[in-house]
Backbone as CSV, one residue per row, in Angstrom:
resi,resn,N_x,N_y,N_z,CA_x,CA_y,CA_z,C_x,C_y,C_z
1,MET,4.924,-0.614,-18.403,5.294,0.222,-17.324,6.225,1.225,-18.309
2,PHE,6.120,2.392,-17.846,6.863,3.835,-18.712,8.422,3.862,-18.574
3,VAL,8.765,3.869,-19.769,10.252,3.683,-20.401,10.576,4.705,-21.097
4,SER,11.599,5.460,-20.862,11.670,7.009,-21.479,13.511,6.726,-21.899
5,ALA,13.683,7.646,-22.472,15.200,8.328,-23.409,16.079,8.581,-22.228
6,ALA,15.589,8.959,-20.813,16.109,9.759,-19.715,17.295,8.621,-19.344
7,ARG,18.372,9.627,-19.077,19.798,8.908,-18.772,20.317,9.496,-17.498
8,VAL,20.200,8.355,-16.844,20.996,8.285,-15.486,22.509,8.198,-15.476
9,VAL,23.179,9.286,-14.505,24.579,8.510,-14.142,24.691,8.097,-12.954
10,ALA,25.121,6.759,-12.805,25.028,6.226,-11.031,27.075,6.320,-10.579
11,VAL,27.179,6.812,-10.041,28.395,6.934,-9.486,28.560,5.989,-8.320
12,GLY,29.284,4.991,-7.889,29.431,4.008,-6.345,29.744,2.586,-6.764
13,LEU,29.169,1.655,-5.789,30.014,0.623,-5.854,29.661,-0.347,-6.817
14,CYS,30.183,-1.020,-7.623,29.681,-2.370,-8.415,31.099,-3.727,-7.469
15,THR,29.919,-4.632,-7.338,30.517,-5.715,-6.690,30.674,-7.325,-7.359
16,ILE,31.127,-7.907,-8.033,31.390,-9.386,-8.058,30.397,-9.838,-6.955
17,ASP,29.087,-10.524,-7.585,28.151,-11.568,-6.494,28.046,-12.704,-6.998
18,LEU,28.358,-13.517,-5.798,27.921,-15.290,-6.240,26.840,-15.132,-5.487
19,VAL,25.932,-15.526,-6.137,24.374,-15.836,-5.364,24.201,-17.199,-5.705
20,GLN,23.486,-17.730,-4.203,23.128,-19.632,-4.769,22.263,-19.284,-3.523
21,ARG,20.858,-20.210,-3.923,19.462,-20.122,-3.735,19.541,-21.877,-2.647
22,VAL,19.456,-21.737,-2.044,19.141,-22.706,-0.720,18.032,-22.745,-0.133
23,PRO,17.457,-23.889,0.801,16.122,-24.206,1.438,15.632,-23.580,2.458
24,GLU,17.318,-23.277,3.018,17.372,-22.454,4.712,18.588,-21.635,4.530
25,LEU,18.961,-20.512,5.276,19.537,-20.083,5.337,20.685,-21.043,5.865
26,PRO,21.774,-20.943,5.988,22.426,-22.346,6.551,23.299,-21.458,8.457
27,TRP,23.279,-22.409,9.251,23.772,-21.832,10.513,24.828,-22.163,10.832
28,GLY,25.980,-22.092,11.660,26.929,-22.295,11.739,27.563,-23.401,11.804
29,GLY,28.369,-24.051,10.490,28.594,-24.751,10.759,28.283,-26.056,9.699
30,GLN,26.947,-25.744,9.232,26.295,-26.197,8.082,26.419,-25.717,7.110
31,LYS,26.491,-27.260,5.948,26.948,-27.234,4.898,25.617,-27.684,3.753
32,LEU,25.490,-26.843,3.129,24.253,-27.114,2.311,24.621,-27.326,0.606
33,GLN,23.557,-27.973,-0.075,23.938,-27.813,-1.506,22.728,-26.887,-2.096
34,SER,23.285,-25.730,-2.520,22.726,-25.029,-3.118,21.631,-25.582,-4.719
35,SER,20.098,-24.713,-4.802,19.516,-25.520,-6.288,19.934,-24.295,-7.133
36,GLY,20.928,-23.766,-7.330,20.901,-22.284,-8.179,22.101,-21.453,-8.053
37,VAL,22.483,-20.874,-8.706,24.241,-20.235,-9.025,23.952,-19.157,-9.698
38,GLU,24.075,-17.987,-9.290,24.574,-16.874,-10.539,25.687,-16.337,-9.910
39,VAL,26.677,-15.961,-11.119,27.454,-14.469,-10.853,27.061,-13.552,-11.738
40,VAL,27.272,-12.314,-10.912,26.971,-11.481,-11.546,26.904,-10.069,-11.187
41,ALA,27.175,-8.821,-12.058,27.151,-7.851,-11.153,26.772,-7.187,-10.305
42,GLY,27.027,-6.529,-9.046,25.990,-6.260,-7.840,26.224,-4.828,-7.161
43,GLY,25.815,-4.442,-6.138,26.321,-3.333,-5.567,25.165,-2.609,-5.601
44,PRO,25.047,-1.489,-5.029,24.047,-0.392,-4.645,23.881,0.491,-6.707
45,ALA,25.046,0.731,-6.238,25.125,1.986,-7.667,25.025,1.197,-9.221
46,ALA,25.780,-0.571,-9.201,25.342,-1.061,-10.359,23.984,-1.804,-10.172
47,ASN,23.538,-2.184,-9.183,22.577,-2.963,-9.850,21.618,-1.724,-10.243
48,ALA,21.696,-0.551,-9.805,20.704,1.196,-10.444,20.532,1.241,-11.403
49,ALA,21.982,1.264,-11.914,22.504,1.488,-13.036,21.562,0.476,-14.317
50,VAL,21.349,-0.705,-13.756,21.039,-1.639,-14.682,19.950,-1.374,-14.498
51,THR,19.017,-1.182,-13.832,17.807,-0.697,-13.467,17.488,0.464,-14.746
52,ALA,18.050,1.616,-14.044,18.099,2.290,-14.997,17.994,2.391,-16.473
53,ALA,19.420,1.282,-16.928,19.138,1.665,-18.562,18.227,0.386,-19.019
54,ALA,17.789,-0.541,-18.428,16.358,-1.286,-18.774,14.905,-0.296,-19.224
55,LEU,14.764,0.535,-18.049,14.087,1.548,-18.413,14.274,3.209,-19.669
56,GLY,15.330,2.782,-19.194,15.815,4.430,-20.294,17.430,4.129,-20.784
57,ARG,18.400,5.001,-20.208,19.853,4.796,-20.865,20.635,4.992,-19.240
58,ALA,21.661,4.720,-19.326,22.223,4.418,-17.956,24.102,4.610,-17.947
59,ASP,24.906,5.119,-17.685,26.161,5.401,-17.247,26.744,4.915,-16.283
60,LEU,27.774,3.995,-15.326,27.959,4.021,-14.677,29.797,4.138,-14.167
61,VAL,29.435,5.050,-13.193,31.651,5.708,-12.651,31.646,4.221,-11.204
62,THR,33.065,3.527,-11.754,32.877,2.898,-10.491,34.334,2.345,-10.382
63,VAL,34.911,1.582,-9.803,35.912,1.157,-9.693,36.450,-0.434,-10.155
64,LEU,36.843,-0.787,-11.185,36.824,-2.196,-11.252,37.639,-3.128,-11.736
65,GLY,38.645,-2.369,-12.466,40.179,-2.965,-12.648,40.760,-4.239,-13.962
66,GLY,41.612,-4.177,-13.808,42.139,-5.362,-14.884,42.119,-6.425,-14.453
67,HIS,41.729,-7.406,-12.774,41.434,-8.453,-12.639,40.389,-9.189,-13.181
68,PRO,40.539,-10.596,-13.462,39.582,-11.571,-14.172,38.771,-11.402,-13.696
69,LEU,38.522,-11.318,-12.328,36.842,-11.342,-11.964,36.195,-9.669,-12.598
70,ALA,36.893,-9.216,-12.337,36.188,-7.608,-12.675,35.685,-7.774,-14.360
71,GLY,35.949,-9.023,-15.217,35.983,-8.910,-16.617,33.956,-9.762,-16.276
72,ILE,34.038,-10.003,-15.443,32.451,-10.766,-15.412,31.397,-9.418,-15.065
73,ALA,31.868,-8.708,-14.523,30.793,-7.645,-13.667,30.718,-6.751,-15.084
74,ARG,32.035,-6.269,-15.835,31.620,-5.290,-16.530,31.045,-6.382,-18.207
75,GLU,31.318,-7.701,-18.613,30.764,-8.088,-19.568,28.801,-8.372,-18.864
76,ASP,28.732,-8.480,-17.668,27.298,-7.889,-17.580,26.764,-6.843,-17.352
77,LEU,27.586,-6.256,-17.350,26.922,-4.277,-17.262,26.635,-4.022,-18.453
78,THR,27.942,-4.133,-19.528,27.360,-4.214,-20.699,26.709,-5.131,-21.931
79,ALA,26.284,-6.023,-21.287,24.987,-6.677,-21.509,23.710,-6.382,-21.539
80,HIS,23.731,-5.335,-20.427,22.452,-5.039,-19.893,22.456,-3.375,-20.206
81,ARG,23.294,-3.119,-21.256,23.173,-1.944,-22.126,23.521,-0.563,-21.012
82,VAL,24.630,-0.970,-20.031,24.900,0.035,-18.937,26.420,0.255,-19.528
83,ARG,26.620,1.554,-19.897,28.373,2.395,-20.276,28.940,2.241,-19.119
84,VAL,29.846,1.307,-18.836,31.045,1.275,-18.177,32.261,2.600,-17.682
85,PHE,32.074,3.410,-16.429,33.095,4.376,-17.058,34.324,3.846,-15.539
86,ASP,35.218,3.125,-15.773,36.003,2.429,-14.616,37.716,3.713,-14.548
87,THR,37.562,3.923,-13.576,38.196,5.202,-13.029,39.969,4.600,-12.580
88,LEU,40.009,3.217,-12.200,41.503,2.738,-12.349,41.351,1.319,-13.336
89,PRO,41.447,1.347,-14.283,41.042,-0.045,-15.294,42.339,-0.724,-14.965
90,ASN,43.913,-0.427,-15.055,44.416,-1.048,-14.637,45.170,-1.616,-13.676
91,ARG,44.085,-1.321,-12.419,44.144,-2.292,-11.000,44.278,-3.985,-11.310
92,SER,44.968,-4.177,-10.379,45.248,-5.730,-10.515,44.958,-6.611,-8.998
93,ALA,44.228,-5.449,-8.330,43.752,-6.586,-7.457,42.130,-6.633,-7.692
94,ALA,41.944,-7.809,-6.897,40.062,-8.692,-6.930,39.300,-7.188,-6.607
95,PRO,38.334,-7.265,-7.606,37.225,-5.950,-7.345,36.279,-6.708,-5.904
96,ALA,35.426,-5.697,-5.459,34.747,-6.125,-4.290,34.008,-7.530,-4.519
97,LEU,33.726,-8.051,-3.590,33.465,-8.875,-3.700,32.180,-9.372,-2.527
98,SER,30.863,-10.184,-2.911,29.654,-10.401,-2.106,29.582,-11.830,-2.361
99,ALA,29.082,-12.109,-0.872,28.662,-13.840,-1.027,27.135,-14.139,-0.561
100,VAL,26.132,-14.369,-1.331,24.780,-14.197,-1.574,24.135,-15.442,-0.811
101,THR,23.518,-15.172,-0.235,22.533,-16.942,0.213,20.825,-16.434,0.566
102,VAL,19.792,-16.767,-0.725,18.646,-16.797,-0.639,17.987,-17.331,-0.561
103,ARG,17.464,-17.689,0.149,16.428,-18.800,0.806,14.948,-18.631,-0.405
104,GLU,14.823,-19.997,-0.397,13.720,-20.321,-1.678,12.589,-20.264,-1.003
105,ARG,11.997,-19.869,-0.068,10.569,-19.943,-0.132,10.188,-18.450,0.103
106,ASP,10.597,-17.495,0.316,10.731,-16.202,0.606,11.686,-15.479,0.310
107,GLY,12.198,-15.385,-0.438,13.127,-14.854,-0.982,14.174,-13.916,-0.272
108,GLU,14.283,-14.377,1.116,15.482,-13.457,1.936,16.508,-14.093,1.631
109,ARG,17.242,-13.142,2.019,19.209,-13.263,1.729,19.257,-12.666,2.706
110,SER,21.046,-13.498,2.676,22.132,-12.660,3.955,23.254,-12.560,2.548
111,VAL,23.554,-11.651,2.902,25.354,-11.024,2.318,26.320,-10.516,2.930
112,VAL,27.219,-11.178,2.746,28.718,-11.146,3.038,29.374,-10.333,2.048
113,SER,29.844,-9.065,2.594,30.223,-8.853,1.232,31.997,-7.609,1.931
114,TYR,32.995,-7.835,0.683,33.904,-6.646,1.009,34.061,-5.515,0.047
115,ASN,33.562,-4.620,0.381,33.322,-3.183,-0.391,34.666,-2.759,-1.220
116,ALA,34.379,-1.768,-0.852,35.443,-1.158,-1.223,36.645,-0.698,-0.146
117,ALA,36.799,-1.130,0.706,37.299,-1.090,1.715,39.058,-0.884,1.552
118,ASP,39.757,-1.510,0.061,40.830,-1.846,0.130,40.696,-0.491,-1.541
119,VAL,39.883,0.218,-1.869,40.153,1.006,-3.032,40.796,2.257,-2.943
120,PRO,41.691,2.634,-3.146,42.811,4.179,-2.615,41.667,5.543,-2.674
121,ALA,41.615,6.175,-2.083,40.578,7.310,-1.648,40.602,8.128,-2.347
122,ASP,42.106,8.362,-3.198,42.550,9.360,-3.871,42.003,9.128,-5.380
123,LEU,40.903,8.679,-6.603,40.784,8.449,-7.174,40.574,9.397,-8.264
124,PRO,41.371,8.855,-9.264,41.179,9.864,-10.340,39.754,10.222,-11.094
125,MET,40.000,11.112,-11.489,38.485,11.967,-11.697,37.858,11.382,-13.387
126,PRO,37.209,11.179,-13.754,36.589,11.022,-14.713,36.411,12.694,-15.217
127,SER,35.754,13.257,-17.130,35.586,14.253,-17.152,33.831,14.058,-17.199
128,TRP,33.960,14.946,-16.072,32.524,15.373,-15.219,31.512,16.125,-16.126
129,PRO,31.894,17.149,-16.717,30.929,18.109,-18.003,30.880,16.915,-18.953
130,ALA,31.598,16.154,-19.846,31.302,14.826,-20.415,30.445,14.237,-20.135
131,LEU,30.399,13.593,-18.576,29.760,12.937,-18.076,27.849,12.866,-18.203
132,LEU,28.172,14.910,-17.711,26.644,14.737,-17.259,25.927,15.742,-18.102
133,ALA,26.459,15.991,-19.007,26.118,16.737,-20.516,24.647,16.178,-20.931
134,ALA,24.375,15.328,-20.907,22.972,14.466,-21.631,22.233,13.830,-20.458
135,ALA,23.202,14.059,-19.065,22.205,13.505,-17.953,21.397,13.793,-17.438
136,GLY,19.975,13.512,-17.036,18.957,14.180,-16.393,18.434,13.875,-15.046
137,ALA,20.175,12.864,-14.384,20.070,12.675,-13.097,21.108,12.351,-12.699
138,LEU,21.493,12.767,-11.848,22.367,11.020,-11.037,22.290,11.236,-9.841
139,LEU,23.120,9.881,-9.400,22.541,8.746,-8.257,23.936,8.770,-7.718
140,VAL,24.325,8.276,-6.468,25.487,8.216,-5.955,24.890,7.590,-4.525
141,ASP,25.703,6.293,-4.612,25.843,6.030,-2.941,26.616,6.401,-2.073
142,GLY,27.951,6.741,-2.182,28.794,7.211,-1.519,29.917,6.180,-0.787
143,HIS,30.069,4.928,-1.998,31.054,3.790,-1.355,32.360,4.053,-1.940
144,HIS,32.412,5.277,-2.857,33.625,5.994,-3.316,33.957,7.786,-2.821
145,PRO,34.022,7.839,-2.052,33.766,9.215,-0.896,34.251,10.457,-2.384
146,ARG,35.379,9.946,-2.480,35.690,11.396,-3.495,34.777,11.271,-5.098
147,LEU,34.681,10.275,-5.722,33.614,10.203,-6.666,32.512,10.530,-6.238
148,ALA,31.495,10.752,-5.259,30.333,11.020,-4.781,30.793,12.183,-5.023
149,VAL,31.669,12.886,-4.327,31.545,14.463,-4.008,31.695,15.325,-5.127
150,ALA,32.511,14.957,-6.221,33.346,15.751,-6.998,31.841,15.513,-8.006
151,ALA,31.006,14.031,-8.030,30.229,13.989,-9.087,28.968,15.030,-8.855
152,ALA,28.714,14.859,-7.400,27.745,15.482,-6.735,27.984,17.243,-7.239
153,ARG,29.089,17.859,-6.871,28.620,19.275,-6.633,29.053,19.625,-8.743
154,ALA,29.673,18.615,-9.299,29.856,18.878,-11.143,28.116,18.825,-11.240
155,ALA,27.259,18.166,-10.527,25.838,17.945,-11.155,25.469,18.992,-11.003
156,ARG,25.175,20.061,-9.029,24.893,20.907,-8.973,25.191,22.223,-10.122
157,GLY,26.266,22.234,-10.354,26.792,23.186,-11.377,26.114,23.092,-12.346
158,ARG,25.563,21.761,-12.992,24.669,21.804,-14.315,23.368,21.430,-13.997
159,ARG,22.687,21.433,-12.699,21.479,22.335,-12.490,20.867,20.574,-13.245
160,VAL,21.505,19.519,-12.805,20.544,17.838,-12.717,20.850,17.286,-10.988
161,PRO,19.554,16.776,-10.708,19.360,16.409,-9.595,20.292,15.541,-9.209
162,VAL,20.603,15.785,-8.055,21.261,14.726,-7.369,20.253,13.636,-6.336
163,VAL,20.452,12.590,-6.663,19.781,11.403,-5.604,20.512,10.449,-5.128
164,LEU,20.929,10.340,-3.649,21.724,9.843,-2.921,20.648,8.672,-2.303
165,ASP,21.060,7.213,-2.811,21.296,5.869,-1.904,22.061,5.901,-0.880
166,ALA,20.479,6.754,0.296,21.360,6.666,2.078,21.282,4.896,2.470
167,GLY,22.102,4.122,2.491,22.123,3.312,2.872,22.397,3.496,4.450
168,SER,23.659,2.568,4.682,24.195,2.615,5.570,24.749,3.512,5.933
169,ALA,24.941,4.721,7.212,25.583,5.904,7.438,27.011,6.133,6.949
170,LYS,27.615,6.906,6.242,28.672,7.123,5.715,29.528,8.338,6.505
171,PRO,30.852,8.365,6.425,31.494,9.422,6.627,30.988,10.697,6.234
172,VAL,31.359,10.451,4.403,31.026,10.942,3.717,29.441,11.987,3.444
173,PHE,28.942,11.706,4.202,27.366,12.059,4.116,27.202,13.483,4.838
174,GLU,28.773,13.561,5.673,28.161,15.063,6.072,28.776,16.189,5.138
175,GLU,29.575,15.586,4.249,29.620,16.934,3.121,28.942,16.160,1.874
176,LEU,28.335,15.023,1.467,27.606,14.555,0.662,26.635,15.760,0.640
177,LEU,25.636,15.348,1.918,24.065,15.381,1.977,23.842,16.634,1.427
178,PRO,24.540,18.161,1.911,24.107,19.377,1.220,24.576,19.490,-0.173
179,LEU,24.605,18.533,-0.875,24.811,18.740,-2.224,24.100,17.763,-2.309
180,VAL,22.799,16.907,-2.006,22.228,16.123,-2.613,20.604,16.774,-2.671
181,ASP,19.974,16.389,-3.804,18.442,16.619,-3.576,16.950,16.423,-3.660
182,VAL,17.939,14.783,-3.083,16.477,14.015,-2.995,17.556,12.648,-2.408
183,CYS,17.320,12.442,-0.690,17.766,11.522,0.059,16.967,10.152,0.008
184,ALA,17.005,9.496,-0.492,16.443,8.574,-0.558,16.569,7.417,0.226
185,CYS,16.333,6.866,1.503,16.282,6.366,2.715,15.662,5.376,2.969
186,ALA,15.967,3.940,3.956,15.596,2.744,3.964,14.990,3.373,5.606
187,ALA,14.119,2.823,6.260,13.726,2.745,7.658,14.709,2.742,9.041
188,GLY,15.421,2.226,8.347,16.442,2.144,9.395,17.944,3.224,9.685
189,PHE,17.739,4.397,8.417,18.845,5.266,8.086,19.252,6.225,9.094
190,ARG,20.284,6.066,9.917,20.756,6.720,11.122,22.119,7.821,10.470
191,LEU,21.844,8.927,11.228,22.663,9.822,10.645,23.653,10.178,12.183
192,GLY,25.032,10.174,11.792,25.887,10.814,13.006,26.298,9.231,13.303
193,ARG,27.247,9.478,14.114,27.453,8.094,14.853,26.458,7.782,16.066
194,ASN,25.964,8.624,16.466,24.995,8.294,17.477,23.568,7.906,17.216
195,GLY,23.777,8.230,15.609,22.069,8.146,15.362,20.977,9.039,15.768
196,SER,21.368,10.110,16.403,20.378,10.996,17.017,19.823,11.931,15.895
197,ARG,20.641,11.936,14.733,19.755,12.563,13.996,19.170,11.847,12.710
198,ALA,18.271,11.118,12.635,17.656,10.365,12.318,16.457,10.584,11.464
199,THR,15.601,12.055,11.612,14.416,12.187,11.050,14.843,12.859,9.560
200,GLU,13.569,13.031,9.390,13.359,13.483,8.027,14.197,14.759,7.886
201,ARG,13.274,15.459,9.121,13.846,16.900,9.824,15.659,17.321,9.561
202,ALA,15.841,16.433,10.042,17.121,16.475,10.323,17.629,16.854,9.165
203,VAL,17.394,15.136,8.427,18.205,15.669,6.817,17.487,16.875,6.496
204,HIS,16.370,17.282,6.228,16.437,18.539,5.341,17.093,19.938,5.807
205,GLU,17.582,19.682,7.248,17.956,20.520,8.282,19.379,20.768,7.559
206,LEU,20.218,19.676,6.697,21.530,19.973,6.444,21.474,20.224,4.848
207,GLY,20.065,20.630,3.998,20.044,21.248,2.938,19.241,20.303,2.293
208,VAL,18.707,19.303,2.185,18.440,17.867,1.547,16.666,18.413,1.067
209,PRO,16.324,18.787,-0.418,14.510,19.277,0.073,13.698,18.466,-0.013
210,VAL,14.340,17.292,-0.785,12.901,15.688,-0.997,13.773,14.865,0.103
211,VAL,13.106,14.379,0.817,13.356,13.076,1.806,12.455,11.556,1.239
212,ILE,12.762,10.320,0.683,12.281,9.498,0.799,12.333,8.221,1.641
213,ARG,11.427,7.918,2.655,12.045,7.019,3.211,11.199,5.570,2.966
214,THR,11.895,4.618,2.443,10.978,3.156,1.967,11.091,2.125,4.013
215,ASN,10.417,1.342,3.679,10.216,0.822,5.343,10.019,-1.272,4.455
216,GLY,10.660,-1.416,3.809,10.192,-3.094,3.267,8.967,-2.978,2.342
217,ALA,8.131,-4.236,3.122,6.948,-3.488,2.285,5.970,-2.650,2.831
218,GLY,6.576,-1.975,3.570,5.657,-0.876,4.227,5.130,0.485,3.583
219,PRO,4.404,1.147,3.911,4.081,2.650,3.316,5.797,3.021,3.003
220,VAL,5.885,3.799,1.902,6.940,4.498,1.821,6.731,5.789,1.891
221,ARG,7.579,7.110,2.988,7.344,8.058,3.110,7.987,9.447,2.883
222,TRP,7.465,10.076,2.269,8.034,11.283,1.268,7.812,12.604,1.942
223,SER,8.451,13.996,1.839,8.641,14.833,2.827,9.466,16.097,1.658
224,CYS,8.723,16.909,1.338,9.845,18.401,1.418,9.355,19.352,1.580
225,PRO,9.542,20.994,0.881,8.831,22.314,1.582,7.403,22.405,1.600
226,ASP,6.979,21.448,0.310,5.687,21.962,-0.197,5.104,20.750,0.817
227,GLY,4.767,19.781,1.214,3.934,18.730,1.513,4.545,17.664,2.104
228,ALA,4.569,16.620,2.636,4.825,15.605,2.588,3.438,14.442,2.776
229,GLY,4.110,12.948,2.358,2.518,11.481,2.662,3.551,10.570,2.719
230,THR,2.487,9.120,1.981,2.915,8.361,1.876,2.423,7.848,1.060
231,VAL,2.247,6.272,0.378,2.715,5.502,-1.094,2.264,4.238,-0.569
232,ASP,1.666,3.515,-0.699,1.511,2.038,-0.267,2.200,1.283,-1.419
233,PRO,3.054,0.643,-1.491,3.990,-0.420,-2.089,2.265,-1.560,-3.148
234,PRO,3.230,-2.027,-3.726,2.187,-3.021,-4.131,2.288,-4.123,-3.088
235,THR,1.273,-5.037,-3.300,0.917,-6.637,-2.666,1.871,-7.222,-3.467
236,VAL,3.073,-8.275,-2.869,3.877,-9.285,-4.030,3.960,-10.386,-2.822
237,VAL,4.232,-11.384,-3.404,4.809,-12.837,-3.287,6.155,-12.737,-3.175
238,ALA,6.989,-12.654,-2.352,8.508,-12.815,-2.731,9.164,-13.880,-2.635
239,ALA,9.747,-13.334,-3.982,10.343,-14.668,-4.662,12.142,-14.150,-4.558
240,ASP,12.349,-13.185,-4.329,13.828,-13.351,-4.510,14.324,-11.784,-3.964
241,THR,14.565,-10.786,-3.097,14.322,-9.812,-2.350,15.741,-9.154,-3.003
242,LEU,17.018,-10.016,-3.228,18.574,-9.529,-3.371,17.842,-8.298,-4.232
243,GLY,18.943,-7.544,-4.164,18.871,-6.023,-5.562,17.091,-4.895,-5.313
244,ALA,16.507,-5.738,-4.338,14.972,-4.841,-4.709,15.414,-3.475,-3.852
245,GLY,16.240,-3.081,-3.533,15.868,-1.816,-2.605,16.957,-0.809,-4.030
246,ASP,18.017,-1.438,-4.445,18.988,-0.829,-5.946,18.142,-0.892,-6.783
247,ALA,17.471,-2.071,-6.729,16.235,-1.837,-8.258,15.293,-0.364,-7.735
248,TRP,14.797,-0.177,-6.367,13.944,1.167,-6.321,14.610,2.485,-6.502
249,HIS,15.820,2.451,-6.109,16.848,3.566,-6.631,16.822,4.027,-7.498
250,GLY,17.198,3.025,-8.861,17.389,3.318,-10.166,16.293,3.629,-11.015
251,ALA,15.362,2.465,-10.610,13.612,3.633,-11.033,13.464,5.057,-10.522
252,LEU,13.367,5.112,-9.127,13.833,6.725,-8.864,14.216,7.404,-9.178
253,ALA,15.358,7.391,-9.873,16.659,8.153,-10.788,15.849,8.062,-11.764
254,HIS,15.886,7.352,-12.007,15.182,7.016,-13.994,13.775,8.224,-14.345
255,ARG,13.160,8.429,-13.371,11.708,9.104,-13.269,12.039,10.456,-12.884
256,ILE,13.104,10.255,-11.899,13.742,12.006,-11.679,14.704,12.693,-13.335
257,ALA,14.930,11.747,-14.094,15.868,12.424,-14.745,15.031,12.407,-15.979
258,ALA,13.508,11.725,-16.181,12.860,12.048,-17.290,11.815,13.359,-17.010
259,LEU,11.990,13.062,-15.777,11.034,14.868,-14.891,12.066,16.129,-15.252
260,GLY,13.601,15.867,-15.273,14.429,16.699,-15.085,14.400,17.851,-13.959
261,ARG,14.031,17.947,-13.512,14.504,18.538,-12.794,14.456,18.176,-11.050
262,VAL,14.342,19.107,-10.010,14.271,18.234,-8.428,12.543,18.302,-8.354
263,PRO,11.729,17.009,-7.945,10.481,17.329,-7.909,10.300,17.985,-6.878
264,ALA,8.964,18.262,-7.477,7.717,19.092,-5.920,6.934,17.660,-5.216
265,ALA,6.557,18.304,-4.178,5.005,17.695,-4.018,3.933,16.755,-5.071
266,ALA,3.561,17.693,-5.365,3.151,17.257,-6.566,3.161,16.182,-7.720
267,ASP,5.096,16.009,-7.720,5.435,15.050,-8.300,5.787,13.699,-7.413
268,LEU,5.643,13.957,-6.587,6.355,12.896,-5.017,5.143,11.249,-5.527
269,PRO,4.467,11.622,-5.293,3.190,10.572,-4.754,3.559,9.513,-6.632
270,GLU,3.799,10.134,-7.527,4.016,9.295,-8.635,4.803,8.466,-8.988
271,LEU,6.372,9.494,-8.477,7.694,8.967,-8.314,7.684,7.531,-8.387
272,VAL,7.230,8.377,-6.628,7.247,6.985,-5.357,6.357,5.601,-5.872
273,ASN,5.218,6.071,-6.368,4.695,4.610,-7.190,5.445,4.039,-7.915
274,PHE,6.058,4.891,-9.154,6.761,4.068,-9.809,7.883,3.053,-9.463
275,ALA,8.635,4.058,-8.655,10.193,2.727,-7.951,9.256,1.960,-7.243
276,ASN,8.168,1.849,-6.418,7.244,1.148,-6.177,7.115,-0.232,-6.683
277,ARG,6.550,0.223,-7.912,6.493,-1.223,-8.764,7.006,-1.722,-9.169
278,VAL,8.402,-0.974,-9.745,9.676,-1.723,-10.192,10.196,-2.864,-9.432
279,ALA,10.267,-2.047,-7.968,10.787,-3.094,-6.689,10.038,-4.428,-6.802
280,ALA,8.555,-4.417,-7.024,7.272,-5.729,-6.765,8.106,-6.287,-7.666
281,ALA,8.475,-5.723,-9.321,9.075,-6.552,-10.221,9.976,-7.018,-9.780
282,ARG,11.020,-6.744,-9.156,11.949,-6.682,-8.950,12.048,-8.521,-8.052
283,VAL,10.721,-8.282,-6.814,10.891,-9.460,-6.239,10.221,-10.250,-6.163
284,ALA,9.611,-10.385,-7.173,8.292,-11.197,-8.035,9.179,-12.329,-8.637
285,ARG,10.361,-11.701,-9.035,11.186,-12.728,-9.691,11.946,-13.729,-8.841
286,VAL,12.442,-14.833,-9.664,13.746,-15.432,-9.033,15.005,-14.807,-9.771
287,GLY,15.939,-14.803,-9.818,17.237,-14.067,-10.920,17.818,-12.937,-10.360
288,ALA,18.790,-12.492,-10.845,19.688,-11.138,-10.783,18.960,-10.279,-12.109
289,ARG,18.386,-10.970,-13.219,18.276,-10.401,-14.241,16.785,-10.552,-14.572
290,SER,16.536,-11.764,-14.709,15.468,-12.363,-15.439,13.661,-11.497,-15.789
291,TRP,13.877,-10.910,-14.063,12.494,-9.816,-14.010,12.970,-8.963,-14.839
292,LEU,13.718,-7.967,-15.196,14.183,-6.775,-16.403,12.693,-7.052,-17.504
293,ALA,13.063,-8.138,-17.816,12.231,-8.054,-18.844,10.381,-7.786,-18.954
294,ASP,10.096,-7.798,-17.883,8.890,-7.213,-17.104,9.231,-6.038,-17.551
295,LEU,10.037,-5.143,-17.216,9.777,-3.760,-17.321,9.179,-3.407,-18.320
296,ARG,9.392,-3.850,-19.615,8.905,-3.715,-20.897,7.748,-4.368,-21.180
297,SER,6.989,-4.967,-20.403,5.619,-5.486,-20.500,4.578,-4.141,-20.632
């Protein structure tokens, strides 16, 4: 699989994920014995950074703090070659947490998260010029809004492509999307409170030149000013779906970083196909990190 020295700067959420594997997802009041447990760093930006680091190089700008649990995430990220820039290193509160349950027979998962709800909005800023000096792409997930907007503005000023992992709609997207070069969203992505502006055209009208929409195991749709198309993902037996979308975004950002510019229509089928292959590798293996070895094979 293609690997380069391209650097991705990811800005956004890092959680502590407690992951347990079970025969079936539990129903209300049920107690289950899990067959395995992992405690790792998680969250969209963090998982994308781990993927990008496995393929090249990656930095993560996030909030962790000095709580003992934060050390687990920091050690995991460092072990996987992610440089971590913590904007609140002395914060005493527990970091964002996610309780994850993965069903063994098909890799389906349920996630209960306490994300960045209690993190102060007015976060200290890192030195964006220094961080972006060697970057080929910036990836933001919108979970720390002030960081995301500041990073995107700085990247735009340096002509570094800005990729948005557009999961659930966030208030900051109104300000952030006009600064974005590539909006990568899922089939259910909606804009606005009533979801009335959910089409690719609506996202383009906000100033985003490239829109890519994934659809689970279905075809990935892309559009830009000079074309549109779809790319079918590989067929794979799912063993573990946790973080597959994050891996997809990290792989896409890596290839855009290697490209060194905003992709055009001629670039997008290969970029999407690469991200699809990386996500398929993630889904095919059990475990939050075991699959990374497949990226260099």
